[in-house]
VOVEX-382589 format. One record per residue (C-alpha): x, y, z; residue in one letter. Coordinates in steps of 0.2 Angstrom, whole numbers, plus 5000, padded with zeros to 4 digits. Layout:
XYZA...
REM end
This chain:
503648885130M502348915116T503248945100R502448995082T502348865069W503148915053T501848845039P502748715029G504048685042S504648525047A504448565065D505148415077E503648415089A502548405073V503648255065I503548175082A501748165083I501548115066A502547955070R501847905087T501247725085P499447755089V498847925085L497248035090L496948205082V495648295092A495048465086L493948585093D492648645079F492248825080D493748935078G494848785074T494148685060A492948825056S493249005056P491949095068L490449155060V489049265066A487649125063D488348965074P487348845064M488148905047S489948845053A490748715041R492548645042A493648725030L493948615015P495748595018E495448535035I493948415029A495148345016D496548315029A495248225042V494848125028A496648075025R497048045043L495447945047A495947805034V497647775041L498047625051P498247665070D497447835066T495747905075E495148075073V493848165085A493048325085Y492848385103V491648535106S490548625118G489148605104R487748495109S487948315099L486548345088V487148525082H488948445082L488448315070R487548445058E488948575057I490248435055T489148365041E489348195051H488548045044S488047875052D489447795042D490747915048S492547855054P492648025065V492348015084I491248155091L491248225109A489848355111G489448455127S491148465133H491348295135G489648245141A489148165125Q489948035113Y489647965096W490947825092F491047745074P490147575072G489047615088E488347765087G487847895101E488347845119A486947855132D487148015142A486048015157A484948165163E483848185177S482048225176E482348365188Q483748425177E482848415161R481348515169D482448655176L483348675158R481648695150E481048815163S482648915161L482448915143F480648985143D481249125155E482749185147L481949165128E480849315131P482149405142L483349405128L482249485114T482549655123E484449635117Y484549645099P485749525090G486049415106V485449235102E484849105114L485448915110E484548765117R485948635123K485648465128T486248505146F486048695147G485948845138V487148945127G487049135124I487749205108H488449385108G489349385091R488049475080P487649605094A488449775098D489649735113P488749845125A487249755121V488049585123E488849635141R487149685146A486349525141A487649425149F487349515165A485449485164A485749305161V486949285175D485549365187E484449235181V485649085183M486349155200A484649145206R483848985198R485348875194A486848925205A487648765204R487748755186W489448765178R489748935170R490948945155R491249095145T492249095127G492349205111D490749315113R489749165121I489149125137L488648955144E487848865157F487748685160S487048555173S488448445168R490248485174H491248385162E492648485152G493748455137K495048385150D493848235154A493548215134A495348205131I495548085146T494147975140A494647975122L496447925126R495847765136A494547725122R495847735107T497347675117G498247835109A500147845112T500048025106G498648155105I498648315094L497348435101F497148595093A495848735100G495648915100D494748975116D494748965135V493748805136T495048715124D496348755139E495648635150D496148495136A497848585133L498248565151R498148375151V499248335138L500748245141T502648255134K502148125121D500548245115D500548395105L499548555109G499048685096V498348845099R497448935085V497649135087G498149245102P497949225121G498849135136E498948945132T499748785138S500048735120A501648695112T501348775096L500348925090R499548945071V498749105067G497149025060S496048885055P496848895038Q498548855046Q497748715055I497248635037G499148655033E499748585049L498548425047L499148405029G500848385035V500548265048I499348165036A500848155023T502248125036E501147975044R500647895027A502447905021A502947815036G501647675034R502147635017E
REM end
C-alpha cells in the first residue's frame, strides 16, 4: 500500500532508511531531481536537491547515484557532473555507468547496431520535420522522440509514424514510453538492472530509489523490505511513499541527510 508522505513528518520508513548501515540514494532525474521542461537539455536539479545530494555524498557509508534513461554524455551535462564528482551515474536505463575515481565503464556496441542506429536517425530526422514541436534525440544505443513541446494530436501522429519505421526496421529493439516521450534502444537493460548492479557494487544494506515515470517502476519493483521506494506525482506504483513534486523530494532528502548525519556524530 502506497501512502502519501507529509513533508517534515518523521515517517518510520524514512527514519529506517536513513539509519541503514550502508545507504544508496538512487534518483531518476527528469521529473524527480528536476521539474519536467520543454527543452530536455535545459533540465537541471533543483537547488534543494543538489544541496541534499552534496550533503549525503560526503557522509560515511553513503552513496548517491542518478539513474536515468538519458545517454551518459547528456546525463553528465544536465547533472553538471564533474570528473571529481562523488556521484555515481547510470545512464541509458542501466546500460552505461560512471563511477567516482574510475570514470566511465566500457559499454560495448556492435558495429551492426551502431550502423543501424545511425541509419535510423537519418531516416527519422527528416520524417519528424513534418510534426511541429516533436524533437528527435540521438541516444547512445537508440533514439528518443520528445513530444512535450507539440500539440498532443501532433505528438500522437508522430509517435505512430516512428512506430511504423521501427517495426519495419528494428522490431527487436526495446520500446519504452514515458511522459510525452517515446524511446527505442538496441539494449534491453532497464532500471531494475541498474538497481541490482548498484546494490552489488556499493554493498548497500538499504536503497532509496525515487522516480516519477513508467520506466522507474522497473526499479521500484525490485526493491526489498529493507529499501524505500518513492513515487513522484500520480500514477500506479509499487512505491512505499508518494510525494507531490520534485520540491518534496528535496525536502525528503534533506530529512534523510539530517537524520543520517546526526546518527554518525
